N, C-alpha and C positions, 0 to 999 in steps of 0.2 A: 696627362689627363686620362688617356685610355688605359694606362697601367693601373691608375688609381681605381678606375671603375672595375677592372678585372679583380683587383684585390678585395674591393668591397663585395663584389659578387661571390668570390671564393669564400670570404668570411661568412656571408649570409648562408651559403650552401652548407658550410661546415657546421654552423649553428643549427640549421634545420635537421642535419643528420644526427647531431648530438641530442637535439630535443626529441626527435622521433624515437631514439633508443633509450630515453630516460627511463630508469627503473620505475615500475609501478610501486607506489608506497607500500611499505610492509603491511600486509593484510591484517596480521594479528594486532598491530598497533592502530591502524587506520580504521578498521571496521567498527570498533565501538564508538568512534567519534564522527563517523561519516555523516550521521543524521544531522549534525550541526555544522559540519564543514562544507557540505554541499548546499547550493541554493535550493530552496524548498521546491521550486519548479523543476529541478533536476530529480529530486526524490520522487515527485509526483509529476510525471510527464503529461503532455497534453492528451496523448492517447495511450491506451494499453491493450495488449492482446496476449493470450497464452503463447508461450514459446513454441515454435514449430520449425523444424528443419533448419535450426541454427539462425532463423530470422529473429531480429530483436523484438522484444516485447513492445517497443515503441513504434513499430512499423505502422504508419497510418493507414496503409492499404488493407491491413488485417484488423483494424481497430474494433474492439468489442466494448470499449469504454472510452468516454470522452470527458475530460475534466471540465467542471463548470464552476468550481469554487475551492479556495484554499483558506484554511483557518490561520489567523495571525497568532493565535494562542498556542503556547508550547508546553504548558504545564500538564502533568498527568492528571491533576485534579479537575481540569476543565475538559479533558478528553474523554474520560471514562467515568462510570458511576458504580455504586453499590459494591457487590462482591468483587467485581473486576478491578475496581479502584483499590480496595483493601488488599487484594492479592498482589497487585502491581506495586503498591507502596511497600509491602513486606519484602518483595523481591528487589527493592532498591531502584524503582523507576526513576530515571534521570530526566526524562522529558518525553513529549509526545507531539507528533505532527499528524495533521488530518487534512483530507481533501475529499471533495464530493465529485462523483462521476455519474454519468447517465449512459444507458446502453443505446445501441443504434436505433432502436424503436422509439426511444424517448419515453417509454412506459415504465422503466425500472430505474430507480435512483439509488445510489449507495454512498455512504461515507466510510472511508477506510482510514485506519489509524496505524501509525508506526510508533510503537513504544520501545524506547531504548533502555537497556539495563546494563549493569556491570556484568562481566562474564560469569560471576558467581550466581547471578539471579536467573541465568538461562534455564537451569534444570527446574527451578520452582515454577517458572512460567510454562515450561513444557508440560509439567504435570497438570497445571491448571487448564491449559487449552485441550489436553486430552480428556480431562474430566468433563469439560463442557460438551464434547462430542458424545461421551457416554450417556450424559443426562439429557441430551437434545436440548440444551439451553444455549441461547446466543449471548455473546459478550455485550456488556452495556456500554457501547461506544456512543458518544454524544454526536448527534447529527450536525453537520455544518450546513447552514442555510445557503441556498443558491438562488437569490431573488431574481436574478436576470437570466434564468434558465427555463427549461420546460417543466421544472419542478419547483416553482417559487414558494410553495407551502411546505416543503420538506422540513420536518422537525422531529423531535424525539417521539412524539405521539404517533408518528406514522411509520415507525420501525416495525417491520413484519418478521424479520428473521436475521440471522447473521452467522458468521463463521470466524474461527481464529486458528492461527497456526504460528509456529516459529519459523524464522527464515531458514532456508536450506543451508546457507553458508554459515558454518559455526563461528566464523570470525565476525559475524554480524549478530550480536546478542540482542535481537529485536523480536518482538511479537507483532504480528500483522493481524489486525482485527477489523472486520467490517460489519456494517448493518445495512440492510436493503429494504426498500419498500416501493410502493406504487407512486409514480410521479403525480398522480391525481389525488393522492392522499387516502386512497381506499385502504382500509385496515383488513388484514387477512382474518378469516374466521374458520369455523367448522364447515366441512363439506358434507352433503347428505351421504348416508351410508353407501348407497348404490353407486355413487359417483366416486367415492373415496378410493376404492380399489386397494385397500390396505393402508392408505395414507389418510389419517383422520382429519387432516386440515389442509388448507391450501397454502401453507407456509413453504412447502417443498420447493417450488420454483424460485422463491426468494433466497432460500438457503443455497440452491445451486448457483444463483447469481453472485451471492457473497463469496462462495468458494472460488468462483472464476476470478473475481476481482482480487482476492487474496493471492491466488496462485500467479496471476499475471504480475502483480506488484513484486512478489518474491523473485520472479525471474528477472525483473528489471533491476532490483537492488543487487542481485548477484552480478549482473552485467556492470553495474555502476561501480561496484567494488573492484572488479577486474579491469576497469578502464575501457570497457567495451560499449558503454552507453554515453 
């Protein structure tokens, strides 16, 4: 009996060693399908923060964003609108995931989308997101409602600004796009000239928030691809 237990233990230990040394899936093949292979709550973790000193983007102690809702819809047509949708469709958009986050103050809310493309569509989308920045126009991401959060009224009409980028990892042919707004529904408008100090509107802080959300999710997706998340 004792020998049998030893054999079982040895077999378990051997399996653990083999499992821990299992090769990470081929990034070039796995990256384009990761968006539908991973559970959606792994794509959008409970908390997000910018990468810092090799600490993961999901480190709750540094959290700058907290997830409050995930969309069940995965079609590109339900995720984005207008020129963003047309460009995404032309680039071969295969699907889209969305989630809503709030910042630590509870005053800023944002919906971030991950749009997946064939590798051939990456360059088209890169051109598009760069042109958005040049024109100071935000991507038309549809807001994901979060009725049981500090922003129960969050919807498309309350979008104040947004940002878009392509994933850093080229094996991930994804566009990351977010829109942000005030959790109380306040719509950004023009600032008085003396207050503006070169910025003609109060959209700036919301643009910064959207950039932060995009960048944090980009770091997380890179970690997820490498098996570090």
